[in-house]
C-alpha positions as CSV (number, residue, x, y, z in Angstrom):
1,M,17.4,7.9,11.7
2,R,20.6,6.5,10.4
3,R,20.1,3.3,12.4
4,L,16.7,2.8,10.9
5,A,18.0,3.2,7.4
6,T,20.7,0.6,8.2
7,I,18.1,-1.8,9.6
8,L,15.9,-1.4,6.5
9,L,18.9,-2.1,4.2
10,L,20.1,-5.1,6.3
11,A,16.6,-6.5,6.3
12,T,16.3,-6.2,2.6
13,A,19.7,-7.7,2.0
14,T,19.1,-10.5,4.5
15,F,15.8,-11.5,2.9
16,G,17.0,-11.2,-0.6
17,V,14.1,-9.1,-1.8
18,G,14.5,-8.0,-5.4
19,G,13.4,-4.6,-6.6
20,C,14.4,-2.9,-3.4
21,A,15.6,0.3,-5.0
22,P,12.7,2.2,-3.4
23,L,14.0,1.3,0.0
24,V,17.6,2.4,-0.8
25,V,16.6,5.6,-2.6
26,G,13.7,6.4,-0.2
27,G,15.6,5.4,2.9
28,T,15.6,8.9,4.4
29,A,11.9,9.3,3.5
30,T,11.1,5.9,5.0
31,A,13.0,6.8,8.2
32,T,11.1,10.1,8.5
33,S,7.7,8.5,8.1
34,V,8.6,5.6,10.5
35,A,9.5,8.2,13.2
36,D,5.9,9.4,12.9
37,D,4.3,6.0,12.5
38,K,2.5,4.3,15.5
39,R,3.7,0.9,14.3
40,S,7.0,-0.4,15.7
41,V,10.1,-0.2,13.5
42,G,10.0,-4.0,13.2
43,T,6.4,-4.0,12.0
44,V,7.1,-1.3,9.5
45,V,10.0,-3.4,8.1
46,D,7.7,-6.5,8.1
47,D,5.0,-4.6,6.2
48,T,7.5,-3.2,3.7
49,L,8.8,-6.7,3.1
50,I,5.3,-8.2,2.7
51,K,4.6,-5.6,0.0
52,L,7.9,-6.2,-1.8
53,R,7.6,-10.0,-1.6
54,A,4.0,-10.0,-2.8
55,E,4.7,-7.8,-5.8
56,A,7.9,-9.7,-6.7
57,A,6.2,-13.1,-6.4
58,I,3.4,-12.0,-8.6
59,S,5.8,-10.6,-11.2
60,A,7.8,-13.8,-11.1
61,H,4.9,-15.6,-12.8
62,R,5.1,-14.6,-16.5
63,A,1.3,-15.1,-17.1
64,L,0.5,-13.0,-14.0
65,K,3.0,-10.4,-15.0
66,D,1.4,-10.0,-18.4
67,N,-2.3,-10.4,-17.3
68,T,-2.4,-8.4,-14.1
69,H,-1.6,-5.0,-12.5
70,I,-1.5,-5.6,-8.8
71,D,-0.4,-3.3,-5.9
72,A,0.0,-4.7,-2.4
73,T,-0.1,-2.5,0.7
74,S,0.4,-3.9,4.2
75,I,-0.4,-2.3,7.5
76,N,0.2,-4.6,10.6
77,G,0.1,-7.7,8.3
78,V,-3.3,-6.7,6.8
79,V,-2.7,-6.7,3.1
80,L,-4.8,-4.6,0.7
81,L,-4.6,-5.9,-2.9
82,T,-5.7,-3.5,-5.6
83,G,-5.6,-3.4,-9.3
84,E,-6.8,-5.7,-12.1
85,A,-6.5,-9.3,-13.1
86,R,-7.6,-10.3,-16.6
87,T,-9.4,-13.5,-15.5
88,R,-10.8,-15.0,-12.3
89,G,-8.1,-17.6,-12.5
90,D,-5.4,-15.0,-12.5
91,L,-7.0,-13.3,-9.5
92,D,-7.2,-16.7,-7.6
93,R,-3.5,-17.3,-8.4
94,V,-2.6,-13.9,-7.0
95,L,-4.5,-14.6,-3.8
96,T,-2.9,-18.0,-3.4
97,I,0.6,-16.4,-3.8
98,V,-0.1,-13.7,-1.2
99,R,-1.6,-16.2,1.3
100,T,1.6,-18.1,1.4
101,L,3.7,-15.1,2.4
102,G,4.9,-15.0,6.0
103,G,3.4,-12.3,8.2
104,V,0.1,-11.9,6.3
105,R,-2.7,-11.9,8.9
106,K,-5.5,-10.9,6.6
107,I,-6.0,-10.1,2.9
108,I,-8.5,-7.4,1.7
109,N,-9.1,-8.3,-1.9
110,Q,-10.0,-5.3,-4.0
111,I,-8.7,-6.6,-7.3
112,R,-11.1,-6.2,-10.2
113,V,-11.5,-8.8,-13.0
114,A,-10.6,-6.6,-15.9
115,P,-7.7,-5.9,-18.3
116,P,-4.7,-4.2,-16.6
117,S,-5.4,-0.4,-16.4
118,P,-3.6,1.9,-18.8
119,F,-0.8,4.1,-17.6
120,A,-3.0,7.2,-17.9
121,A,-5.5,5.8,-15.4
122,R,-2.7,4.9,-13.0
123,L,-1.3,8.4,-13.3
124,D,-4.7,9.8,-12.5
125,D,-4.9,7.6,-9.4
126,S,-1.5,8.8,-8.3
127,W,-2.6,12.4,-8.7
128,I,-5.7,11.7,-6.6
129,T,-3.5,10.1,-3.9
130,L,-1.3,13.2,-3.8
131,R,-4.4,15.5,-3.6
132,V,-5.9,13.3,-0.8
133,K,-2.6,13.5,1.2
134,A,-2.6,17.3,0.8
135,A,-6.3,17.4,2.0
136,L,-5.3,15.4,5.0
137,V,-2.5,17.9,5.9
138,G,-5.0,20.7,5.2
139,Q,-7.3,19.2,7.9
140,G,-4.4,19.1,10.4
141,L,-4.0,15.3,10.2
142,N,-0.6,13.6,10.3
143,A,-0.4,12.3,6.7
144,N,2.4,9.9,7.7
145,R,0.0,8.0,9.9
146,I,-2.5,7.4,7.1
147,K,-1.7,5.3,4.1
148,V,-3.6,6.4,1.0
149,V,-4.1,4.0,-1.9
150,T,-6.1,4.9,-5.0
151,A,-7.2,2.4,-7.6
152,G,-9.8,3.1,-10.2
153,R,-10.5,6.5,-8.5
154,V,-11.5,4.6,-5.3
155,V,-9.5,5.9,-2.3
156,Y,-8.5,3.3,0.4
157,L,-7.4,4.8,3.8
158,M,-5.4,2.6,6.1
159,G,-3.4,3.1,9.3
160,L,-3.5,3.2,13.1
161,V,-5.7,6.1,14.1
162,N,-8.4,7.1,16.5
163,P,-12.1,7.2,15.3
164,A,-12.1,11.1,15.1
165,A,-9.0,11.1,12.9
166,A,-10.5,8.4,10.7
167,A,-13.7,10.3,10.3
168,A,-11.8,13.5,9.4
169,A,-9.6,11.7,6.9
170,A,-12.6,10.1,5.2
171,Q,-14.4,13.4,5.0
172,A,-11.3,15.2,3.6
173,A,-10.7,12.4,1.0
174,S,-14.4,12.5,-0.1
175,H,-14.1,16.1,-1.1
176,V,-11.1,15.7,-3.4
177,P,-12.2,16.0,-7.1
178,N,-12.6,12.8,-9.2
179,V,-12.7,10.5,-6.1
180,R,-15.4,7.9,-6.8
181,S,-15.6,6.6,-3.3
182,V,-13.7,6.3,0.0
183,V,-13.1,3.0,1.8
184,E,-11.9,3.1,5.4
185,L,-9.7,0.2,6.4
186,F,-8.4,1.8,9.6
187,Q,-7.2,0.0,12.7
188,Y,-8.3,2.0,15.7
189,T,-6.1,3.0,18.6
């Protein structure tokens, strides 16, 4: 576990990723979830760096920072982009930025053309994510193997799972109150 935290810190320092406080603060939590993850440690680090680089690159553009709210999630180089972009041009700029990042195999664009969502809506999405994670655990699923992303009350499920676990996760998520829909983006083992 200690070695993994050291690897994550070294990777972050080596690649000069800004905004890495979540890695430092969440090092123990990250190490615990990596131990349960079906991805290799290197892949987990790569996916974390893709997320951090994408969000940092978007924030570095003042117009995008002011006109968008974008979250990036990466599993095995498959990047899910969620959130809002005020204009189609802003959305296209975000996609161009993410396409240039190393390690990105595929982009799943779920960004809506709309004003950035208010804090209350994001808080509601976070609450839904927590409830979905609890529902997964309640179904006996390993919640560390399934990434849950909620945007606009739409729940996206990602991870490396078998078809039975994917079906059980989607079923559990669909029963959580206030979930508008569930989108399965699993990679099957």
